[in-house]
C-alpha positions as CSV (number, residue, x, y, z in Angstrom):
1,P,131.3,109.5,101.3
2,I,128.2,107.5,102.0
3,L,129.0,105.0,99.2
4,A,132.4,104.2,100.6
5,S,131.0,103.9,104.1
6,A,128.2,101.6,103.0
7,L,130.5,99.3,101.0
8,A,133.0,99.2,103.9
9,G,130.1,98.3,106.3
10,V,129.0,95.5,104.1
11,V,132.5,94.2,103.7
12,L,133.0,94.3,107.5
13,M,129.7,92.5,108.1
14,L,130.7,89.8,105.7
15,L,134.2,89.4,107.1
16,T,133.0,89.2,110.7
17,R,130.2,86.8,109.6
18,C,127.5,89.1,110.9
19,L,126.0,88.7,107.5
20,H,126.5,85.7,105.2
21,W,127.1,86.1,101.5
22,D,124.0,84.1,100.6
23,E,121.8,86.3,102.8
24,A,123.2,89.4,101.2
25,W,122.8,88.1,97.7
26,S,119.2,86.9,98.3
27,A,118.3,90.4,99.6
28,I,119.0,92.0,96.2
29,D,115.8,92.4,94.3
30,T,116.8,91.9,90.6
31,R,113.6,93.5,89.3
32,L,114.5,96.7,91.2
33,V,118.1,96.6,90.0
34,L,117.0,96.2,86.4
35,L,114.5,99.0,86.8
36,I,117.1,101.4,88.1
37,V,119.7,100.4,85.4
38,T,117.3,100.8,82.5
39,S,116.1,104.1,83.8
40,L,119.7,105.4,83.9
41,A,120.3,104.1,80.4
42,L,117.1,105.8,79.1
43,G,118.1,109.1,80.7
44,T,121.5,108.9,79.2
45,A,120.2,108.1,75.8
46,L,117.6,111.0,75.9
47,S,120.3,113.5,77.0
48,G,122.8,112.3,74.4
49,T,120.4,112.5,71.5
50,G,119.1,116.0,72.4
51,A,115.7,114.7,73.1
52,T,115.6,116.4,76.5
53,D,116.2,119.8,74.9
54,W,113.4,119.2,72.4
55,I,111.0,118.1,75.2
56,A,111.8,121.2,77.2
57,A,111.1,123.4,74.2
58,Q,107.8,121.7,73.6
59,F,106.8,122.1,77.3
60,V,107.7,125.8,77.2
61,R,105.7,126.2,74.0
62,L,102.7,124.6,75.6
63,V,102.7,126.8,78.7
64,E,103.7,130.0,76.9
65,G,102.3,133.2,78.5
66,L,102.0,131.6,82.0
67,S,104.0,132.9,85.0
68,P,107.1,131.0,86.0
69,A,105.3,130.0,89.3
70,V,102.4,128.4,87.4
71,I,104.8,126.7,84.9
72,L,106.8,125.3,87.9
73,A,103.6,124.0,89.5
74,L,102.5,122.4,86.2
75,F,105.9,120.8,85.8
76,L,105.8,119.4,89.3
77,L,102.3,118.0,88.8
78,L,103.4,116.4,85.5
79,L,106.3,114.8,87.4
80,G,104.1,113.6,90.2
81,I,101.7,112.0,87.7
82,L,104.5,110.4,85.6
83,N,106.0,109.0,88.8
84,E,102.9,107.0,89.3
85,F,103.7,105.0,86.1
86,I,107.5,105.0,85.9
87,S,110.0,104.7,88.7
88,N,111.2,107.7,90.6
89,N,114.7,107.0,89.3
90,A,113.6,107.3,85.8
91,V,111.7,110.5,86.5
92,A,114.8,112.0,88.2
93,V,117.3,110.9,85.5
94,I,115.1,111.9,82.6
95,F,113.6,115.1,83.8
96,T,116.5,116.8,85.5
97,P,118.0,118.0,82.2
98,I,114.5,118.8,81.0
99,G,113.8,121.0,84.0
100,I,117.1,122.8,83.6
101,G,116.2,123.3,79.9
102,I,112.8,124.7,80.8
103,A,114.4,127.2,83.3
104,E,117.0,128.3,80.7
105,Q,114.4,128.9,78.1
106,L,112.3,130.9,80.6
107,G,115.3,132.8,81.8
108,V,114.7,131.9,85.4
109,P,116.9,130.1,88.0
110,A,117.3,126.4,87.4
111,L,117.3,125.4,91.1
112,P,113.5,125.5,91.6
113,F,113.0,123.3,88.6
114,V,115.7,120.9,89.8
115,L,114.0,120.8,93.2
116,A,110.7,120.2,91.4
117,V,112.3,117.1,89.9
118,L,113.6,116.0,93.2
119,F,110.2,116.4,94.9
120,G,108.2,115.2,91.9
121,A,110.2,112.0,91.7
122,N,109.3,111.3,95.3
123,I,105.6,112.0,95.5
124,G,104.4,108.7,93.9
125,F,101.7,107.8,96.3
126,I,98.8,106.8,94.1
127,T,100.2,103.6,92.7
128,P,102.7,101.0,94.0
129,I,104.8,101.5,90.8
130,G,106.2,104.9,91.4
131,Y,108.4,104.2,94.3
132,Q,110.4,101.1,95.2
133,T,109.2,101.0,98.8
134,N,105.6,101.0,97.6
135,L,106.4,98.2,95.3
136,L,108.1,96.2,98.0
137,V,105.2,96.5,100.5
138,F,102.5,96.1,97.9
139,T,102.7,92.3,97.9
140,A,104.3,91.7,101.2
141,G,101.6,93.8,103.0
142,G,98.7,92.3,101.0
143,Y,97.6,95.7,99.8
144,K,95.3,96.3,96.8
145,F,95.9,98.8,94.1
146,T,92.9,100.8,95.3
147,D,94.4,101.1,98.8
148,F,97.2,103.2,97.3
149,F,94.8,105.4,95.3
150,R,92.5,106.0,98.2
151,V,95.2,107.3,100.5
152,G,97.7,108.5,97.8
153,A,95.5,110.8,95.7
154,P,94.8,113.3,98.5
155,L,98.4,113.1,99.7
156,L,99.7,113.8,96.1
157,I,97.4,116.8,95.8
158,L,98.4,118.1,99.2
159,M,102.1,117.7,98.5
160,W,101.8,119.3,95.0
161,L,100.0,122.4,96.3
162,T,102.4,122.7,99.3
163,L,105.6,122.2,97.3
164,S,104.4,124.5,94.4
165,A,103.6,127.3,96.9
166,A,106.9,126.8,98.8
167,L,109.1,126.7,95.7
168,S,107.3,129.7,94.1
169,L,107.6,131.8,97.3
170,L,111.3,131.0,97.7
171,Y,112.4,131.5,94.1
172,F,109.9,133.8,92.2
């Protein structure tokens, strides 16, 4: 498994002194770790309280009468937009059970909605907030917020249209 391989690699690098403990420790971005941990906690809380089922029901009620392909496209767009303001980890953890709930309520396969979450959680191009790599290069590269919007908005639209079409053609 990749987790075991990665841990074994780090341990070997530390034991052979290719990497020193202080270098490894200083490479950990605590803001990023906290962001991921709180996202996982929020997702667990939402699932445990039944909030994800309620959100899925409200989404289905709002899009009632639309075809599954259009609903999937709207769901993917919603995820892409939310990913601009919250981390991709939070989007994935929170919206996977919501996507499954939407599919169940529509009586369609869950896989395209799970894939929509997967893709929607990774198309955060408009702001540096949506994806960790964007956040890391934002300051280091001297970028401005508007740089992300200028390049990211057309890319988000292109990815949304392409992914919506591909998922719809493959599953509906």
